[in-house]
mmCIF file of the N, C-alpha and C atoms, coordinates in Angstrom:
data_MODEL
# 
_entry.id   MODEL 
# 
loop_
_atom_site.group_PDB 
_atom_site.id 
_atom_site.type_symbol 
_atom_site.label_atom_id 
_atom_site.label_alt_id 
_atom_site.label_comp_id 
_atom_site.label_asym_id 
_atom_site.label_entity_id 
_atom_site.label_seq_id 
_atom_site.pdbx_PDB_ins_code 
_atom_site.Cartn_x 
_atom_site.Cartn_y 
_atom_site.Cartn_z 
_atom_site.occupancy 
_atom_site.B_iso_or_equiv 
_atom_site.pdbx_formal_charge 
_atom_site.auth_seq_id 
_atom_site.auth_comp_id 
_atom_site.auth_asym_id 
_atom_site.auth_atom_id 
_atom_site.pdbx_PDB_model_num 
ATOM 1   N N  . MET A 1 1  ? -11.859 -10.916 -8.648  1.00 0.00 ? 1  MET A N  1 
ATOM 2   C CA . MET A 1 1  ? -12.302 -9.762  -8.285  1.00 0.00 ? 1  MET A CA 1 
ATOM 3   C C  . MET A 1 1  ? -10.983 -8.729  -8.932  1.00 0.00 ? 1  MET A C  1 
ATOM 4   N N  . VAL A 1 2  ? -11.933 -7.821  -9.174  1.00 0.00 ? 2  VAL A N  1 
ATOM 5   C CA . VAL A 1 2  ? -11.260 -6.782  -9.746  1.00 0.00 ? 2  VAL A CA 1 
ATOM 6   C C  . VAL A 1 2  ? -11.373 -5.603  -9.056  1.00 0.00 ? 2  VAL A C  1 
ATOM 7   N N  . LEU A 1 3  ? -9.804  -4.726  -8.692  1.00 0.00 ? 3  LEU A N  1 
ATOM 8   C CA . LEU A 1 3  ? -10.207 -3.093  -8.010  1.00 0.00 ? 3  LEU A CA 1 
ATOM 9   C C  . LEU A 1 3  ? -9.093  -2.403  -8.330  1.00 0.00 ? 3  LEU A C  1 
ATOM 10  N N  . ASP A 1 4  ? -9.924  -1.358  -9.316  1.00 0.00 ? 4  ASP A N  1 
ATOM 11  C CA . ASP A 1 4  ? -9.274  -0.108  -9.601  1.00 0.00 ? 4  ASP A CA 1 
ATOM 12  C C  . ASP A 1 4  ? -9.219  1.055   -9.525  1.00 0.00 ? 4  ASP A C  1 
ATOM 13  N N  . VAL A 1 5  ? -7.999  1.654   -8.671  1.00 0.00 ? 5  VAL A N  1 
ATOM 14  C CA . VAL A 1 5  ? -8.206  2.716   -7.714  1.00 0.00 ? 5  VAL A CA 1 
ATOM 15  C C  . VAL A 1 5  ? -7.251  4.076   -8.240  1.00 0.00 ? 5  VAL A C  1 
ATOM 16  N N  . GLY A 1 6  ? -7.459  5.355   -9.419  1.00 0.00 ? 6  GLY A N  1 
ATOM 17  C CA . GLY A 1 6  ? -6.930  5.932   -9.637  1.00 0.00 ? 6  GLY A CA 1 
ATOM 18  C C  . GLY A 1 6  ? -6.959  7.278   -9.285  1.00 0.00 ? 6  GLY A C  1 
ATOM 19  N N  . ASP A 1 7  ? -5.801  7.935   -8.682  1.00 0.00 ? 7  ASP A N  1 
ATOM 20  C CA . ASP A 1 7  ? -6.223  9.664   -8.781  1.00 0.00 ? 7  ASP A CA 1 
ATOM 21  C C  . ASP A 1 7  ? -5.456  10.157  -8.922  1.00 0.00 ? 7  ASP A C  1 
ATOM 22  N N  . ASN A 1 8  ? -5.626  11.872  -9.497  1.00 0.00 ? 8  ASN A N  1 
ATOM 23  C CA . ASN A 1 8  ? -4.643  12.506  -10.010 1.00 0.00 ? 8  ASN A CA 1 
ATOM 24  C C  . ASN A 1 8  ? -4.020  13.493  -9.945  1.00 0.00 ? 8  ASN A C  1 
ATOM 25  N N  . GLY A 1 9  ? -3.360  12.715  -8.528  1.00 0.00 ? 9  GLY A N  1 
ATOM 26  C CA . GLY A 1 9  ? -2.760  13.491  -8.750  1.00 0.00 ? 9  GLY A CA 1 
ATOM 27  C C  . GLY A 1 9  ? -0.523  13.569  -8.924  1.00 0.00 ? 9  GLY A C  1 
ATOM 28  N N  . ARG A 1 10 ? 0.539   13.810  -8.594  1.00 0.00 ? 10 ARG A N  1 
ATOM 29  C CA . ARG A 1 10 ? 1.012   13.866  -9.337  1.00 0.00 ? 10 ARG A CA 1 
ATOM 30  C C  . ARG A 1 10 ? 2.229   13.117  -10.084 1.00 0.00 ? 10 ARG A C  1 
ATOM 31  N N  . GLY A 1 11 ? 1.958   11.689  -9.171  1.00 0.00 ? 11 GLY A N  1 
ATOM 32  C CA . GLY A 1 11 ? 2.543   10.838  -10.087 1.00 0.00 ? 11 GLY A CA 1 
ATOM 33  C C  . GLY A 1 11 ? 4.256   10.493  -9.694  1.00 0.00 ? 11 GLY A C  1 
ATOM 34  N N  . PHE A 1 12 ? 4.117   9.736   -9.926  1.00 0.00 ? 12 PHE A N  1 
ATOM 35  C CA . PHE A 1 12 ? 5.576   9.023   -10.364 1.00 0.00 ? 12 PHE A CA 1 
ATOM 36  C C  . PHE A 1 12 ? 6.396   8.118   -11.151 1.00 0.00 ? 12 PHE A C  1 
ATOM 37  N N  . THR A 1 13 ? 7.801   8.131   -10.853 1.00 0.00 ? 13 THR A N  1 
ATOM 38  C CA . THR A 1 13 ? 8.699   7.375   -11.914 1.00 0.00 ? 13 THR A CA 1 
ATOM 39  C C  . THR A 1 13 ? 8.671   5.948   -11.152 1.00 0.00 ? 13 THR A C  1 
ATOM 40  N N  . VAL A 1 14 ? 8.694   4.624   -11.825 1.00 0.00 ? 14 VAL A N  1 
ATOM 41  C CA . VAL A 1 14 ? 9.100   3.367   -11.476 1.00 0.00 ? 14 VAL A CA 1 
ATOM 42  C C  . VAL A 1 14 ? 10.259  3.249   -11.009 1.00 0.00 ? 14 VAL A C  1 
ATOM 43  N N  . GLU A 1 15 ? 10.990  4.185   -11.839 1.00 0.00 ? 15 GLU A N  1 
ATOM 44  C CA . GLU A 1 15 ? 12.455  4.198   -11.142 1.00 0.00 ? 15 GLU A CA 1 
ATOM 45  C C  . GLU A 1 15 ? 12.753  5.222   -9.959  1.00 0.00 ? 15 GLU A C  1 
ATOM 46  N N  . SER A 1 16 ? 11.837  5.707   -9.292  1.00 0.00 ? 16 SER A N  1 
ATOM 47  C CA . SER A 1 16 ? 12.035  6.701   -7.829  1.00 0.00 ? 16 SER A CA 1 
ATOM 48  C C  . SER A 1 16 ? 11.766  5.740   -6.816  1.00 0.00 ? 16 SER A C  1 
ATOM 49  N N  . GLY A 1 17 ? 11.874  3.849   -7.400  1.00 0.00 ? 17 GLY A N  1 
ATOM 50  C CA . GLY A 1 17 ? 11.290  2.802   -6.236  1.00 0.00 ? 17 GLY A CA 1 
ATOM 51  C C  . GLY A 1 17 ? 10.741  3.148   -5.306  1.00 0.00 ? 17 GLY A C  1 
ATOM 52  N N  . ALA A 1 18 ? 9.580   3.584   -5.794  1.00 0.00 ? 18 ALA A N  1 
ATOM 53  C CA . ALA A 1 18 ? 8.430   3.638   -5.066  1.00 0.00 ? 18 ALA A CA 1 
ATOM 54  C C  . ALA A 1 18 ? 7.540   2.427   -4.630  1.00 0.00 ? 18 ALA A C  1 
ATOM 55  N N  . VAL A 1 19 ? 7.503   1.296   -5.505  1.00 0.00 ? 19 VAL A N  1 
ATOM 56  C CA . VAL A 1 19 ? 7.094   0.292   -6.189  1.00 0.00 ? 19 VAL A CA 1 
ATOM 57  C C  . VAL A 1 19 ? 7.660   -0.751  -5.620  1.00 0.00 ? 19 VAL A C  1 
ATOM 58  N N  . ARG A 1 20 ? 9.069   -0.699  -5.326  1.00 0.00 ? 20 ARG A N  1 
ATOM 59  C CA . ARG A 1 20 ? 9.818   -1.973  -5.472  1.00 0.00 ? 20 ARG A CA 1 
ATOM 60  C C  . ARG A 1 20 ? 9.968   -1.459  -3.949  1.00 0.00 ? 20 ARG A C  1 
ATOM 61  N N  . SER A 1 21 ? 10.981  -0.481  -3.285  1.00 0.00 ? 21 SER A N  1 
ATOM 62  C CA . SER A 1 21 ? 11.159  -0.629  -1.787  1.00 0.00 ? 21 SER A CA 1 
ATOM 63  C C  . SER A 1 21 ? 9.987   -0.536  -0.457  1.00 0.00 ? 21 SER A C  1 
ATOM 64  N N  . PRO A 1 22 ? 9.972   -0.599  0.440   1.00 0.00 ? 22 PRO A N  1 
ATOM 65  C CA . PRO A 1 22 ? 9.058   -1.156  1.509   1.00 0.00 ? 22 PRO A CA 1 
ATOM 66  C C  . PRO A 1 22 ? 9.858   0.457   2.427   1.00 0.00 ? 22 PRO A C  1 
ATOM 67  N N  . HIS A 1 23 ? 10.606  0.833   2.057   1.00 0.00 ? 23 HIS A N  1 
ATOM 68  C CA . HIS A 1 23 ? 11.218  1.404   2.691   1.00 0.00 ? 23 HIS A CA 1 
ATOM 69  C C  . HIS A 1 23 ? 11.748  3.204   2.804   1.00 0.00 ? 23 HIS A C  1 
ATOM 70  N N  . THR A 1 24 ? 10.731  3.406   1.491   1.00 0.00 ? 24 THR A N  1 
ATOM 71  C CA . THR A 1 24 ? 10.784  4.705   0.605   1.00 0.00 ? 24 THR A CA 1 
ATOM 72  C C  . THR A 1 24 ? 10.894  5.975   1.809   1.00 0.00 ? 24 THR A C  1 
ATOM 73  N N  . VAL A 1 25 ? 11.259  6.894   1.418   1.00 0.00 ? 25 VAL A N  1 
ATOM 74  C CA . VAL A 1 25 ? 11.368  8.097   2.625   1.00 0.00 ? 25 VAL A CA 1 
ATOM 75  C C  . VAL A 1 25 ? 10.011  8.653   2.471   1.00 0.00 ? 25 VAL A C  1 
ATOM 76  N N  . ARG A 1 26 ? 9.364   8.835   0.737   1.00 0.00 ? 26 ARG A N  1 
ATOM 77  C CA . ARG A 1 26 ? 8.056   9.084   0.594   1.00 0.00 ? 26 ARG A CA 1 
ATOM 78  C C  . ARG A 1 26 ? 6.949   8.450   1.087   1.00 0.00 ? 26 ARG A C  1 
ATOM 79  N N  . GLY A 1 27 ? 6.918   7.352   1.995   1.00 0.00 ? 27 GLY A N  1 
ATOM 80  C CA . GLY A 1 27 ? 5.718   6.985   2.572   1.00 0.00 ? 27 GLY A CA 1 
ATOM 81  C C  . GLY A 1 27 ? 5.109   6.465   1.823   1.00 0.00 ? 27 GLY A C  1 
ATOM 82  N N  . HIS A 1 28 ? 4.897   5.447   0.266   1.00 0.00 ? 28 HIS A N  1 
ATOM 83  C CA . HIS A 1 28 ? 3.908   5.028   -0.683  1.00 0.00 ? 28 HIS A CA 1 
ATOM 84  C C  . HIS A 1 28 ? 4.003   3.434   0.168   1.00 0.00 ? 28 HIS A C  1 
ATOM 85  N N  . GLY A 1 29 ? 3.101   3.249   0.932   1.00 0.00 ? 29 GLY A N  1 
ATOM 86  C CA . GLY A 1 29 ? 3.024   1.983   0.705   1.00 0.00 ? 29 GLY A CA 1 
ATOM 87  C C  . GLY A 1 29 ? 2.547   0.576   -0.424  1.00 0.00 ? 29 GLY A C  1 
ATOM 88  N N  . LEU A 1 30 ? 2.936   1.353   -1.207  1.00 0.00 ? 30 LEU A N  1 
ATOM 89  C CA . LEU A 1 30 ? 2.026   0.555   -2.584  1.00 0.00 ? 30 LEU A CA 1 
ATOM 90  C C  . LEU A 1 30 ? 3.352   -0.805  -2.643  1.00 0.00 ? 30 LEU A C  1 
ATOM 91  N N  . PRO A 1 31 ? 4.619   -0.827  -2.307  1.00 0.00 ? 31 PRO A N  1 
ATOM 92  C CA . PRO A 1 31 ? 4.925   -2.238  -1.476  1.00 0.00 ? 31 PRO A CA 1 
ATOM 93  C C  . PRO A 1 31 ? 4.311   -3.766  -0.731  1.00 0.00 ? 31 PRO A C  1 
ATOM 94  N N  . ALA A 1 32 ? 4.111   -2.125  -0.035  1.00 0.00 ? 32 ALA A N  1 
ATOM 95  C CA . ALA A 1 32 ? 2.979   -3.365  1.488   1.00 0.00 ? 32 ALA A CA 1 
ATOM 96  C C  . ALA A 1 32 ? 1.524   -3.889  0.206   1.00 0.00 ? 32 ALA A C  1 
ATOM 97  N N  . ILE A 1 33 ? 1.014   -3.330  -0.334  1.00 0.00 ? 33 ILE A N  1 
ATOM 98  C CA . ILE A 1 33 ? 0.019   -3.248  -0.780  1.00 0.00 ? 33 ILE A CA 1 
ATOM 99  C C  . ILE A 1 33 ? 0.015   -4.370  -1.574  1.00 0.00 ? 33 ILE A C  1 
ATOM 100 N N  . ARG A 1 34 ? 0.638   -4.165  -2.569  1.00 0.00 ? 34 ARG A N  1 
ATOM 101 C CA . ARG A 1 34 ? 1.405   -5.741  -2.998  1.00 0.00 ? 34 ARG A CA 1 
ATOM 102 C C  . ARG A 1 34 ? 1.604   -6.826  -2.366  1.00 0.00 ? 34 ARG A C  1 
ATOM 103 N N  . ALA A 1 35 ? 1.905   -6.613  -1.963  1.00 0.00 ? 35 ALA A N  1 
ATOM 104 C CA . ALA A 1 35 ? 3.091   -8.535  -1.007  1.00 0.00 ? 35 ALA A CA 1 
ATOM 105 C C  . ALA A 1 35 ? 1.294   -8.550  -0.497  1.00 0.00 ? 35 ALA A C  1 
ATOM 106 N N  . ARG A 1 36 ? 0.412   -7.835  0.307   1.00 0.00 ? 36 ARG A N  1 
ATOM 107 C CA . ARG A 1 36 ? -0.949  -7.976  1.013   1.00 0.00 ? 36 ARG A CA 1 
ATOM 108 C C  . ARG A 1 36 ? -1.796  -8.802  -0.781  1.00 0.00 ? 36 ARG A C  1 
ATOM 109 N N  . VAL A 1 37 ? -1.769  -7.640  -1.281  1.00 0.00 ? 37 VAL A N  1 
ATOM 110 C CA . VAL A 1 37 ? -2.438  -8.635  -3.035  1.00 0.00 ? 37 VAL A CA 1 
ATOM 111 C C  . VAL A 1 37 ? -2.258  -10.564 -3.124  1.00 0.00 ? 37 VAL A C  1 
ATOM 112 N N  . HIS A 1 38 ? -0.521  -10.268 -3.550  1.00 0.00 ? 38 HIS A N  1 
ATOM 113 C CA . HIS A 1 38 ? 0.115   -11.864 -3.647  1.00 0.00 ? 38 HIS A CA 1 
ATOM 114 C C  . HIS A 1 38 ? -0.138  -13.162 -2.767  1.00 0.00 ? 38 HIS A C  1 
ATOM 115 N N  . GLN A 1 39 ? -0.121  -12.627 -1.244  1.00 0.00 ? 39 GLN A N  1 
ATOM 116 C CA . GLN A 1 39 ? -1.246  -12.825 -0.648  1.00 0.00 ? 39 GLN A CA 1 
ATOM 117 C C  . GLN A 1 39 ? -2.276  -14.066 -0.094  1.00 0.00 ? 39 GLN A C  1 
ATOM 118 N N  . LEU A 1 40 ? -2.688  -13.073 -1.333  1.00 0.00 ? 40 LEU A N  1 
ATOM 119 C CA . LEU A 1 40 ? -3.898  -13.362 -1.701  1.00 0.00 ? 40 LEU A CA 1 
ATOM 120 C C  . LEU A 1 40 ? -4.202  -14.342 -2.945  1.00 0.00 ? 40 LEU A C  1 
ATOM 121 N N  . GLY A 1 41 ? -3.282  -14.624 -3.433  1.00 0.00 ? 41 GLY A N  1 
ATOM 122 C CA . GLY A 1 41 ? -3.311  -14.714 -4.512  1.00 0.00 ? 41 GLY A CA 1 
ATOM 123 C C  . GLY A 1 41 ? -3.019  -14.134 -5.861  1.00 0.00 ? 41 GLY A C  1 
ATOM 124 N N  . GLY A 1 42 ? -3.473  -13.099 -5.850  1.00 0.00 ? 42 GLY A N  1 
ATOM 125 C CA . GLY A 1 42 ? -3.452  -12.199 -6.723  1.00 0.00 ? 42 GLY A CA 1 
ATOM 126 C C  . GLY A 1 42 ? -2.555  -10.968 -7.285  1.00 0.00 ? 42 GLY A C  1 
ATOM 127 N N  . THR A 1 43 ? -2.554  -10.276 -8.483  1.00 0.00 ? 43 THR A N  1 
ATOM 128 C CA . THR A 1 43 ? -1.563  -9.382  -8.922  1.00 0.00 ? 43 THR A CA 1 
ATOM 129 C C  . THR A 1 43 ? -2.138  -8.194  -8.749  1.00 0.00 ? 43 THR A C  1 
ATOM 130 N N  . LEU A 1 44 ? -1.107  -6.766  -8.675  1.00 0.00 ? 44 LEU A N  1 
ATOM 131 C CA . LEU A 1 44 ? -1.626  -5.908  -8.503  1.00 0.00 ? 44 LEU A CA 1 
ATOM 132 C C  . LEU A 1 44 ? -0.627  -4.756  -9.941  1.00 0.00 ? 44 LEU A C  1 
ATOM 133 N N  . THR A 1 45 ? -1.355  -4.200  -10.462 1.00 0.00 ? 45 THR A N  1 
ATOM 134 C CA . THR A 1 45 ? -0.665  -3.771  -11.478 1.00 0.00 ? 45 THR A CA 1 
ATOM 135 C C  . THR A 1 45 ? -1.047  -1.926  -11.767 1.00 0.00 ? 45 THR A C  1 
ATOM 136 N N  . ILE A 1 46 ? 0.479   -1.215  -11.901 1.00 0.00 ? 46 ILE A N  1 
ATOM 137 C CA . ILE A 1 46 ? 0.259   0.173   -11.199 1.00 0.00 ? 46 ILE A CA 1 
ATOM 138 C C  . ILE A 1 46 ? 1.027   0.662   -12.550 1.00 0.00 ? 46 ILE A C  1 
ATOM 139 N N  . GLU A 1 47 ? -0.039  2.166   -12.868 1.00 0.00 ? 47 GLU A N  1 
ATOM 140 C CA . GLU A 1 47 ? 0.258   2.613   -13.896 1.00 0.00 ? 47 GLU A CA 1 
ATOM 141 C C  . GLU A 1 47 ? 0.690   4.284   -13.323 1.00 0.00 ? 47 GLU A C  1 
ATOM 142 N N  . SER A 1 48 ? 1.725   4.918   -13.096 1.00 0.00 ? 48 SER A N  1 
ATOM 143 C CA . SER A 1 48 ? 1.659   6.310   -12.594 1.00 0.00 ? 48 SER A CA 1 
ATOM 144 C C  . SER A 1 48 ? 3.114   6.553   -13.314 1.00 0.00 ? 48 SER A C  1 
ATOM 145 N N  . ALA A 1 49 ? 2.211   8.011   -13.898 1.00 0.00 ? 49 ALA A N  1 
ATOM 146 C CA . ALA A 1 49 ? 3.619   8.905   -14.559 1.00 0.00 ? 49 ALA A CA 1 
ATOM 147 C C  . ALA A 1 49 ? 3.506   10.443  -13.590 1.00 0.00 ? 49 ALA A C  1 
ATOM 148 N N  . PRO A 1 50 ? 4.958   11.127  -13.620 1.00 0.00 ? 50 PRO A N  1 
ATOM 149 C CA . PRO A 1 50 ? 4.888   12.424  -13.104 1.00 0.00 ? 50 PRO A CA 1 
ATOM 150 C C  . PRO A 1 50 ? 3.804   13.348  -14.073 1.00 0.00 ? 50 PRO A C  1 
ATOM 151 N N  . GLY A 1 51 ? 2.835   13.978  -12.736 1.00 0.00 ? 51 GLY A N  1 
ATOM 152 C CA . GLY A 1 51 ? 2.263   15.009  -12.892 1.00 0.00 ? 51 GLY A CA 1 
ATOM 153 C C  . GLY A 1 51 ? 0.982   14.274  -13.694 1.00 0.00 ? 51 GLY A C  1 
ATOM 154 N N  . GLU A 1 52 ? 0.755   12.654  -14.660 1.00 0.00 ? 52 GLU A N  1 
ATOM 155 C CA . GLU A 1 52 ? -0.842  12.469  -14.330 1.00 0.00 ? 52 GLU A CA 1 
ATOM 156 C C  . GLU A 1 52 ? -1.562  11.330  -13.525 1.00 0.00 ? 52 GLU A C  1 
ATOM 157 N N  . GLY A 1 53 ? -0.924  11.263  -12.412 1.00 0.00 ? 53 GLY A N  1 
ATOM 158 C CA . GLY A 1 53 ? -1.555  10.209  -11.432 1.00 0.00 ? 53 GLY A CA 1 
ATOM 159 C C  . GLY A 1 53 ? -1.302  8.720   -11.347 1.00 0.00 ? 53 GLY A C  1 
ATOM 160 N N  . THR A 1 54 ? -1.631  8.383   -10.256 1.00 0.00 ? 54 THR A N  1 
ATOM 161 C CA . THR A 1 54 ? -1.691  6.637   -10.587 1.00 0.00 ? 54 THR A CA 1 
ATOM 162 C C  . THR A 1 54 ? -2.656  5.851   -10.964 1.00 0.00 ? 54 THR A C  1 
ATOM 163 N N  . VAL A 1 55 ? -2.730  5.025   -11.002 1.00 0.00 ? 55 VAL A N  1 
ATOM 164 C CA . VAL A 1 55 ? -3.956  3.968   -11.232 1.00 0.00 ? 55 VAL A CA 1 
ATOM 165 C C  . VAL A 1 55 ? -3.274  2.603   -10.785 1.00 0.00 ? 55 VAL A C  1 
ATOM 166 N N  . LEU A 1 56 ? -4.417  1.930   -9.478  1.00 0.00 ? 56 LEU A N  1 
ATOM 167 C CA . LEU A 1 56 ? -4.014  1.059   -9.014  1.00 0.00 ? 56 LEU A CA 1 
ATOM 168 C C  . LEU A 1 56 ? -4.681  -0.235  -9.800  1.00 0.00 ? 56 LEU A C  1 
ATOM 169 N N  . SER A 1 57 ? -4.321  -1.176  -10.362 1.00 0.00 ? 57 SER A N  1 
ATOM 170 C CA . SER A 1 57 ? -5.720  -2.185  -10.794 1.00 0.00 ? 57 SER A CA 1 
ATOM 171 C C  . SER A 1 57 ? -5.153  -3.916  -9.811  1.00 0.00 ? 57 SER A C  1 
ATOM 172 N N  . ALA A 1 58 ? -6.273  -4.106  -8.763  1.00 0.00 ? 58 ALA A N  1 
ATOM 173 C CA . ALA A 1 58 ? -5.630  -5.791  -8.146  1.00 0.00 ? 58 ALA A CA 1 
ATOM 174 C C  . ALA A 1 58 ? -6.748  -6.460  -8.463  1.00 0.00 ? 58 ALA A C  1 
ATOM 175 N N  . GLU A 1 59 ? -6.763  -7.399  -8.595  1.00 0.00 ? 59 GLU A N  1 
ATOM 176 C CA . GLU A 1 59 ? -6.813  -8.556  -8.972  1.00 0.00 ? 59 GLU A CA 1 
ATOM 177 C C  . GLU A 1 59 ? -6.361  -9.943  -8.337  1.00 0.00 ? 59 GLU A C  1 
ATOM 178 N N  . ILE A 1 60 ? -8.005  -9.668  -7.564  1.00 0.00 ? 60 ILE A N  1 
ATOM 179 C CA . ILE A 1 60 ? -8.073  -10.854 -6.449  1.00 0.00 ? 60 ILE A CA 1 
ATOM 180 C C  . ILE A 1 60 ? -8.924  -12.058 -6.964  1.00 0.00 ? 60 ILE A C  1 
ATOM 181 N N  . PRO A 1 61 ? -8.639  -13.552 -6.931  1.00 0.00 ? 61 PRO A N  1 
ATOM 182 C CA . PRO A 1 61 ? -9.563  -14.453 -7.072  1.00 0.00 ? 61 PRO A CA 1 
ATOM 183 C C  . PRO A 1 61 ? -9.925  -14.169 -5.914  1.00 0.00 ? 61 PRO A C  1 
ATOM 184 N N  . LEU A 1 62 ? -11.888 -15.084 -6.145  1.00 0.00 ? 62 LEU A N  1 
ATOM 185 C CA . LEU A 1 62 ? -12.400 -14.931 -5.323  1.00 0.00 ? 62 LEU A CA 1 
ATOM 186 C C  . LEU A 1 62 ? -12.415 -16.288 -4.680  1.00 0.00 ? 62 LEU A C  1 
ATOM 187 N N  . ALA A 1 63 ? -11.912 -17.399 -5.372  1.00 0.00 ? 63 ALA A N  1 
ATOM 188 C CA . ALA A 1 63 ? -11.839 -19.079 -4.639  1.00 0.00 ? 63 ALA A CA 1 
ATOM 189 C C  . ALA A 1 63 ? -10.382 -19.109 -3.626  1.00 0.00 ? 63 ALA A C  1 
ATOM 190 N N  . PRO A 1 64 ? -10.317 -19.703 -2.520  1.00 0.00 ? 64 PRO A N  1 
ATOM 191 C CA . PRO A 1 64 ? -9.496  -19.684 -1.732  1.00 0.00 ? 64 PRO A CA 1 
ATOM 192 C C  . PRO A 1 64 ? -8.868  -20.445 -2.682  1.00 0.00 ? 64 PRO A C  1 
ATOM 193 N N  . THR A 1 65 ? -7.632  -19.254 -2.066  1.00 0.00 ? 65 THR A N  1 
ATOM 194 C CA . THR A 1 65 ? -6.026  -20.597 -3.009  1.00 0.00 ? 65 THR A CA 1 
ATOM 195 C C  . THR A 1 65 ? -4.943  -20.409 -1.728  1.00 0.00 ? 65 THR A C  1 
ATOM 196 N N  . ALA A 1 66 ? -4.473  -20.752 -1.180  1.00 0.00 ? 66 ALA A N  1 
ATOM 197 C CA . ALA A 1 66 ? -2.450  -21.264 -0.482  1.00 0.00 ? 66 ALA A CA 1 
ATOM 198 C C  . ALA A 1 66 ? -2.394  -19.562 0.059   1.00 0.00 ? 66 ALA A C  1 
ATOM 199 N N  . LEU A 1 67 ? -2.522  -19.574 1.073   1.00 0.00 ? 67 LEU A N  1 
ATOM 200 C CA . LEU A 1 67 ? -1.081  -17.784 0.657   1.00 0.00 ? 67 LEU A CA 1 
ATOM 201 C C  . LEU A 1 67 ? 0.069   -18.564 1.208   1.00 0.00 ? 67 LEU A C  1 
ATOM 202 N N  . THR A 1 68 ? 0.711   -17.603 0.559   1.00 0.00 ? 68 THR A N  1 
ATOM 203 C CA . THR A 1 68 ? 2.112   -17.554 0.478   1.00 0.00 ? 68 THR A CA 1 
ATOM 204 C C  . THR A 1 68 ? 2.665   -16.691 0.779   1.00 0.00 ? 68 THR A C  1 
ATOM 205 N N  . ALA A 1 69 ? 3.990   -16.841 1.351   1.00 0.00 ? 69 ALA A N  1 
ATOM 206 C CA . ALA A 1 69 ? 4.989   -15.949 2.047   1.00 0.00 ? 69 ALA A CA 1 
ATOM 207 C C  . ALA A 1 69 ? 5.186   -14.539 1.853   1.00 0.00 ? 69 ALA A C  1 
ATOM 208 N N  . PRO A 1 70 ? 5.244   -13.266 2.114   1.00 0.00 ? 70 PRO A N  1 
ATOM 209 C CA . PRO A 1 70 ? 5.322   -12.158 1.604   1.00 0.00 ? 70 PRO A CA 1 
ATOM 210 C C  . PRO A 1 70 ? 6.557   -12.391 0.925   1.00 0.00 ? 70 PRO A C  1 
ATOM 211 N N  . GLU A 1 71 ? 7.211   -11.488 0.349   1.00 0.00 ? 71 GLU A N  1 
ATOM 212 C CA . GLU A 1 71 ? 8.412   -11.359 -0.792  1.00 0.00 ? 71 GLU A CA 1 
ATOM 213 C C  . GLU A 1 71 ? 9.383   -10.609 -0.082  1.00 0.00 ? 71 GLU A C  1 
ATOM 214 N N  . ALA A 1 72 ? 10.527  -10.863 0.150   1.00 0.00 ? 72 ALA A N  1 
ATOM 215 C CA . ALA A 1 72 ? 11.454  -10.318 0.841   1.00 0.00 ? 72 ALA A CA 1 
ATOM 216 C C  . ALA A 1 72 ? 12.122  -9.042  0.385   1.00 0.00 ? 72 ALA A C  1 
ATOM 217 N N  . PRO A 1 73 ? 12.381  -7.741  0.843   1.00 0.00 ? 73 PRO A N  1 
ATOM 218 C CA . PRO A 1 73 ? 12.702  -6.771  0.773   1.00 0.00 ? 73 PRO A CA 1 
ATOM 219 C C  . PRO A 1 73 ? 13.848  -7.440  -0.502  1.00 0.00 ? 73 PRO A C  1 
ATOM 220 N N  . ALA A 1 74 ? 14.112  -5.546  -1.579  1.00 0.00 ? 74 ALA A N  1 
ATOM 221 C CA . ALA A 1 74 ? 15.002  -6.181  -2.415  1.00 0.00 ? 74 ALA A CA 1 
ATOM 222 C C  . ALA A 1 74 ? 15.540  -5.959  -1.677  1.00 0.00 ? 74 ALA A C  1 
# 
């Protein structure tokens, strides 16, 4: 299953840390979303640029897979 979600908000750069750190001040839940998709055996792609909005694409297998432990914070 593929789920694409996008917005036309302010966007961000990967260097801002919004994707990597679960403790961002801005309150992005992207690390939590990535961890949950990973637990389901899927992948999450994030495309964003300042002033251009953000598009998330989650690809999750429909067949059951072994659950994996969430990634430790960096």
